[in-house]
C-alpha positions in Angstrom: 31.3 -3.1 -28.1 27.8 -3.3 -29.4 27.6 -7.0 -28.5 28.7 -6.3 -24.9 26.0 -3.6 -24.6 23.3 -6.0 -26.0 24.4 -8.8 -23.7 24.2 -6.4 -20.7 20.7 -5.2 -21.7 19.6 -8.8 -22.1 21.0 -9.7 -18.6 19.1 -6.8 -17.1 15.9 -7.7 -18.8 16.3 -11.3 -17.6 17.0 -10.2 -14.0 14.0 -7.9 -14.1 11.8 -10.8 -15.3 13.2 -13.1 -12.6 12.7 -10.5 -9.9 9.1 -9.8 -10.9 8.3 -13.6 -10.9 10.0 -14.1 -7.6 8.1 -11.2 -6.0 4.8 -12.2 -7.5 5.3 -15.7 -6.0 6.2 -14.2 -2.6 3.2 -11.8 -2.8 0.9 -14.7 -3.5 2.1 -16.6 -0.5 2.7 -13.8 2.1 1.6 -10.5 0.6 3.5 -7.3 0.9 5.2 -8.3 4.1 6.9 -11.3 2.4 8.0 -9.2 -0.6 9.6 -6.5 1.7 11.2 -9.1 4.0 12.9 -10.8 1.1 14.0 -7.5 -0.4 15.4 -6.4 3.0 17.3 -9.7 3.4 18.6 -9.7 -0.2 19.9 -6.1 0.0 20.8 -6.1 3.7 18.8 -2.8 3.9 15.8 -1.3 5.7 12.8 -1.4 3.4 9.6 0.5 4.0 6.4 1.2 2.0 4.3 4.3 2.5 1.0 5.3 1.0 0.4 8.4 -1.1 -0.2 10.4 2.1 3.1 9.3 3.6 1.6 6.9 6.2 3.8 3.8 6.8 2.1 0.7 5.4 4.8 -1.9 6.0 8.4 -2.1 7.0 11.0 -4.8 6.9 14.5 -5.0 8.4 17.4 -7.3 7.3 18.2 -10.1 9.6 21.7 -8.9 10.6 22.3 -5.2 10.7 20.9 -3.1 13.5 18.6 -0.1 12.9 21.5 2.2 14.0 23.8 0.7 11.3 21.1 1.4 8.7 20.8 5.0 9.6 24.4 6.0 9.6 25.5 9.1 7.6 27.0 6.7 5.0 23.5 5.1 4.6 22.0 5.6 1.1 18.3 5.8 0.5 16.7 4.9 -2.8 13.0 5.7 -3.4 10.9 3.9 -5.9 7.4 5.4 -6.6 4.5 3.0 -6.6 2.3 3.9 -9.6 -0.5 2.0 -11.2 -2.2 3.3 -14.3 -0.5 6.7 -13.9 -1.9 7.0 -10.3 0.6 7.7 -7.5 -0.2 5.3 -4.7 2.9 5.6 -2.5 6.6 4.8 -2.5 9.0 2.0 -1.5 12.2 3.1 0.2 15.3 1.1 0.5 17.9 2.4 3.1 21.2 0.9 4.0 24.9 1.4 4.1 26.5 1.9 0.7 28.8 -1.0 1.3 25.9 -3.4 1.6 24.2 -2.3 -1.6 24.4 -4.5 -4.7 24.1 -3.5 -8.3 20.7 -5.2 -8.4 19.1 -2.8 -6.0 17.4 -0.6 -8.6 16.1 -3.6 -10.5 14.8 -5.3 -7.3 13.4 -2.1 -5.9 11.4 -1.3 -9.1 10.0 -4.8 -9.4 9.1 -4.9 -5.7 7.4 -1.5 -6.1 5.4 -2.7 -9.1 4.2 -5.9 -7.4 3.4 -4.0 -4.1 1.4 -1.5 -6.3 -1.3 -4.2 -6.7 -1.8 -4.2 -2.9 -1.7 -0.4 -2.8 -4.4 -0.2 -5.5 -6.6 -2.7 -3.7 -6.3 -0.7 -0.5 -7.1 2.6 -2.3 -10.0 1.0 -4.1 -11.4 -0.5 -0.9 -11.1 2.8 1.0 -12.8 4.7 -1.8 -15.6 2.1 -1.9 -16.1 2.3 1.8 -16.2 6.1 1.7 -18.7 6.0 -1.2 -20.8 3.5 0.6 -20.8 5.6 3.8 -21.9 8.7 1.8 -24.6 6.8 0.0 -25.9 5.3 3.2 -26.0 8.7 4.9 -28.0 10.2 2.0 -30.5 7.3 2.1 -30.9 7.6 5.9 -31.4 11.3 5.8 -33.7 11.3 2.8 -37.2 12.4 3.7 -39.0 9.6 1.7 -36.5 6.8 2.6 -37.5 3.2 2.3 -36.4 1.6 5.5 -36.9 -2.0 4.2 -34.5 -1.1 1.3 -31.9 0.3 3.6 -32.1 -2.7 5.9 -31.9 -5.1 3.0 -28.8 -3.3 1.7 -27.1 -3.4 5.1 -27.8 -7.1 5.6 -26.4 -7.9 2.1 -23.2 -6.1 3.2 -22.9 -8.2 6.3 -24.3 -5.9 9.0 -26.2 -7.6 11.8 -29.6 -5.9 12.1 -31.1 -8.4 14.6 -33.1 -7.0 17.5 -30.9 -5.8 20.3 -28.1 -4.7 17.9 -27.8 -0.9 17.8 -26.3 1.0 15.0 -25.7 4.7 15.3 -25.6 7.1 12.4 -24.3 10.6 13.0 -24.7 13.4 10.5 -22.1 16.1 10.9 -22.1 19.5 9.3 -19.2 21.8 8.7 -17.7 24.1 6.2 -15.4 21.6 4.6 -14.7 17.9 4.5 -11.5 18.3 6.6 -13.6 19.7 9.5 -16.2 17.0 9.2 -13.5 14.3 9.2 -11.7 15.8 12.2 -15.0 15.8 14.2 -15.8 12.2 13.1 -12.3 11.0 14.1 -12.7 12.8 17.5 -15.8 10.8 18.2 
């Protein structure tokens, strides 16, 4: 009995390693879209990835079943959190009819979520850097003793075209909280 249990654990570990390698290779070639498309085809299920706020990042459908078949009352949904370094970045959801599910779904779902976590971390880091850059730039532009040459140099290093005839508009908004300021900025 112990040998059978050890054999099963070894098989699961091998399948996890194979799935991780497969998804890393797919990620290197086609990014998140390729990973999710392969997972959807393998499990014959609808696969979606959402960020921490719940916004849809990517979605893949299997090649054969229709969306209506995937959303029947018999459909089963499995959710795999996407975490990197203890930080919740989103979730990967697999949804399909129970009859189409294979025993490898949890293994494949976990490995795909881990590999896609790299993309989610890159997106979150990029967004945080852009937000920080914007805040720093606004502070520099609004500072009373600002050095225009330094600001222009910084913008050119970051790829902004500051040639004559190009206009860049900076708007300073005030409000009671960040949510109000963001709402005003998005409305513009």
